[in-house]
N, C-alpha and C positions, 0 to 999 in steps of 0.2 A: 886535250889528253886527259887520262885518268889521273887526278891527284891521289894523293896517298890514302886519304879518307875513303874515296870512292872505290879505290882498288881493295882496301880491305874489306868494304861491305859486299864487293862482288866475289871475293875469294870466300868469305864465310859463307856465301849462299851457293857456292858450287855444289855444296853438300845437298842442296834441295834441286839438283839437276833433274831428278826423276820427276819432280812436279812441272818443271818447265818442259820437259819432253812431251809428257802427255797433255799439258796445259796448251801448248802452243802449235801442237800439229797432231793429225789423225792419220799418219802414214803407217800402213800395215806393216811394211818391211821394219821400221825402226822399233815398232811395239814387238815385233816377232824376235828381233836381234836381242832387244833388252829382256825378253822373256828367258831366251836361251841363257843368257849370260847369268841372269840371277838364278835360275836353275842350278846352273853349275856351281855358283858360288855358295848357295844356301840351301842345298837339297834337304838338309835336316830340319828345316823351319817348319813351323806349323803353318804358317801363311806366307806364300811367295809372291809378292806384287809384281807384276810385269813392269811397272816403269820405274824399277828399281836396280841398280847393282852393276850393270855390265861396263858403265863407264866411269866408275868409281876409280880406276887405276889410272885414270888420266892424271897429268899433272893439273893443279888448280888453274894455272892461267890457261892451258888449252881447253879446259873445260869451260871457263869464262867466255872464251873466243867461240867455242862451239855454240853456246847457248845463245850469245848476241847476233852472231852473223849467219849461221845456217839456218836455225828456226824460221827468222822472218821470210826467208825466200820459201820455205815448204809451204807455209801455210797460206801464202799468196796465191799459189796456184794448182795445188794438188788435192783439194777437196772435191767431193761429188755433191753437186747442188742437189737439194731436195725441195720438191714442190710444197710450199707452206700453205697454198690456196688463198681465197680472197678474203680473209679476215681483216678487219679494220684494226690497225695497229695504234691509232690515234698518234700521240706525241712521240710514240716510239718508232714511227714510219720509217726513219732513216735506218734502223736495225733489220728491217725486215730481209732485204737481200743479203745483208752481212750474215744474217743467222741461217739463211739457207745453205751456206756453205759449210756449217757445223754439222758434224755427225749426228749430234743430239738436237737437230732442228726440230723434229716433231714433238720434243718435249716441252719446249718453250712455245711453240706455236699453239699447242694445247693449253698451255697456262694462259695465254693472251686471249684465246678464244672463251675460255671459262672466267675471265676476271680474276685470275689467281695470280695477279702481280701487283706488287706495292711498288708505286711511283715515287721517286725520290727527289731529283733536282737539288742536290747538294754539291756544291763547289768549293774548290779551294785552289788559289794561285800562289805559287812560290818561285820566285826568280824567273819570272816569264814562263811557266809551265803551269798550264791550267788543267786540273782534274774535275771531271763532273761525274757523280753518281747519277745514273739514269733510272734504274729500276732493279728490283730484287724480287725472286721468288724462292720458296723454301717448302721442304716437307721434313719428316723426322730424319731423313738420310742424307738429304743434299741440299745446298744452297747454290742458286745462280744469280750471278751479278751482271749488270750491264753498265758500262761506263765509258766516258769519251775523254781523251787527252787532246789538248790544244797548245799550240806554242806561237809566239810572235813571228814575225818576219826574219828575225836573225837566227832561228832554228828551224831545221826540218825534223820531223819525228821519224826515228826510223823503227820504233816498236817500243813494246813494254819489255824492261828487261827483267821485271818480276812484278807479280801482282800477289798479295797475301791478304790473308783475313785472320784477325785474333778474336777470339772469344774473350771479350772483357771480363766477364764473371769469373772465368776459370783461369785467365791469363794463358790460355795456351793457343798455339797456331793450329788452324785447320788444314787439313790435307788438301792440296789443291790437286783435283783429279781430271780436269780437263778444261778447255777453252779455245778462243780463236781471236785473232785480231785482224783488222785491215784498214786501209785508208778509207776517209770518206772521199766522195766522187764529186767533181765539178764538170758538168758538160762531157762525163765519160772518163775523164782523166783524173788520176790520183791527185788529191788534195794532201800534200805533205805536211800541211800545217795542222791537220786534224784526224784523229786516229780512233777508231772504235775498239771497244775491248769486251769480251765475255769470258768471264771465269766460273768454273763450278768448283765447289768446295764439299768435302766428305763431312758429314756429320755422324757421331756415334749416338743412336737413339737409346742407349742405356744410360747416357748422361742427361743432365737437365737441359731442356731446350734453350738455345742462348737468347738472350734479351738485348743484350748490346753488343755490337759489333765494331770492330775497327777496321776499315779496309787501308791497305798500305801498298804503295805503288812506287816503281823506280822507272823513269822514262830514258830511254837510250834516243840521242838526236845527233844530227850533223849539220854542219854548216850549209848554207844555201848552194845547191847545186850539186852537192855530194850525193845526193839519193840518185842521181842519174850516171854517176861516175862508175863505169864496171869494176872498179877497183874497190869501191866501198863494200864492206862485208868481209874484207881480208886485212884490213889495215887498222889495228887498234888505236892508232893516234887520231884517226878521223872522228871517232866516237866520243860524244860528251853524255854526262848524266845529270839528270835533274837530282835535287835533294830528294830524300824520302817523303813523300807526300801522303799524310794520313788523314782520314775522313771517319767520322763517326756514323753509325747507322743504329737507329732503335728499330729492330725488326718486329714487324706486324705478328702479334701473338696467335692470329687466326691460323697460321700456318702449322702450329703445333697440334692443331686439332684433327688434321688429316692423318689418320692412323694407317699402319703399315699392315697389310694383309698378308699372312705367312701361311703356304699350304706344303704339304709333304706327299707328293704324287707318289713316291716309291715306283717309278717305272724303271724297268730293266731295259738295256739294248746292248749291243755289242760294237765295239771299235777295235779294229786290227785283232780280232779274236780274242779279246779281252772283255769281261763283263762289267758294265757300267750301270750306275743307277741315278736316275735323275731324283735327287732325294729332298731339295727344299728348294722354294721359290717364294721370293719376297715382292710384293707390289704396291708401290705408293705413286703419289702423283708424278713425281720426278724421276722414278727408277724402277727398274725391275731386274733384280738379282736372282741368278740361277746357280745352283750348286749340283754337282756331279760328283759322285763318289766311286772309286774301284771297289768293286764287290769283294775281291780276294785279298787279304792282307799282304800276300807274296808279291803282288803287283805294286806295292807302294814305292818300290826302289825306284831313284831318279830315272834310271835307264828304261824302264818299263813306261813310267809315266810320260816321258819324253816321246817315246815311240807311239803311245795311244793317242796322244794330243797334239801331235806335231801337225796334222792336217784337219784339226778340228775346228769348226767355225758353226756359228749360230745365227739364226734371225728370228725374230718374233714378229708376226703379223696381226695386227688388231683389226678386226671387222665389225662393222656396224652399220645401220641403215643409210648412214652419210658416206659410207664407201669404205674403202681397204688403205690401212696406213702401215708402211713398213717401220719397223723399230730396230734399227740397226745395233749391232754391239759396240759399245764404246770403250770398255777396259775388259781385259781378262787377267785372271791370276791363278797361279799353281799353288796347290794345297798339299799337304803331307800325305792326303789320301785321295787326292782327286784334282778338281779344277773349279773355278767360278767364273760366270760371265755377268758382266752388267750392262744392260740394255737401255734404250730410251724408253719412255713411258707415255702413254696417253690415257692413263686410268681416270683422268677428270672427264673424259669424253664418255666413260660408261659403255665401253666397247660390248657388244654380244658375244665376240669370239676372240680369243686370244691364242693364236697357235704357235708354238716354239717348234721350229724346224733345225734340226741338227744334222750337219753333214760331216763325213769322216772319210778320209783316203782321198785319191785324186785320179783323173782320167776314167776309164771304165770301170775303175774299182770304187767309185764313190758310192757311198751308202747313205741314205736320207731316212731320218727318222722324224716323225710329227706327234706333237702332244698337244692336246687342247689343255689350256691351265684354267679354263674357267668352269670346268666340269661340277 
């Protein structure tokens, strides 16, 4: 059962639900629902993040249950595999198939291919729960961390209840923007005593690049046999929690040398009869961020922005002599005067062409616009 200390921890973390939602699942319908809720609740904000807001009206206990019991089911079966190719992952080989189910798989694959990964092997065991940090990669905008959880035979891992990252120098928590988790396999079957995790955290490049980080985890587990019980996932009393497990990371400072390229295409196109401008693109090894602005100030009202972007999606295609790589959108955000998409990146591969494709509308009314970002 949850004791009072653990319950208090989980209630405090309910306010971080938006990070859990984006971090543990890449379900399009969930992201859209959160987008709509946040737009309605904070239409006057300068920047409206999709992974915030619409679930805040839930009671704290319901939020905790939602995070712990629904999310592990989603991320286990609703990802679309991405072909990561024949690259040798070395000691990270166990993460290869696991990574392929992440929407940002091309980014980490590119980092491995270009030796842009810092191997860690830092482990801590507390009360029968063992966490090992396996690897990290970073640039000015993002940190990606790989880690493993293990338990003894008296507990089976349900999943990570939370994974956080502290910038030790500034004593500030980094915003968790994505991730995925899955059990290890033994002869094709889930090993409930070993669980792989991957988390992505946002960096603000206007601030000093972090030197010392502290990863912070909370593991949810159940008694042996409960993972195969169809009722597990609805009964709070079945869930146990590890203590908070903290591990230090000294981040390789070579990562801060990879600067972000910023371009201003100023390309105009139409969505639902409204003028939109592809105004700004930021490109770094781990992220491509694209900003669109509504050209006319009278279109800034929430109702108009909702109409313009309701069926708005994007994809970036990277082409080089080695072939073509699709870089899907991981996160979208509404802005006071437009919209923002964040895509995977393979900039380390030095692509010859980077094409942004924007689709708007539905059915026979779909419009497609393409823009070359490397002109």
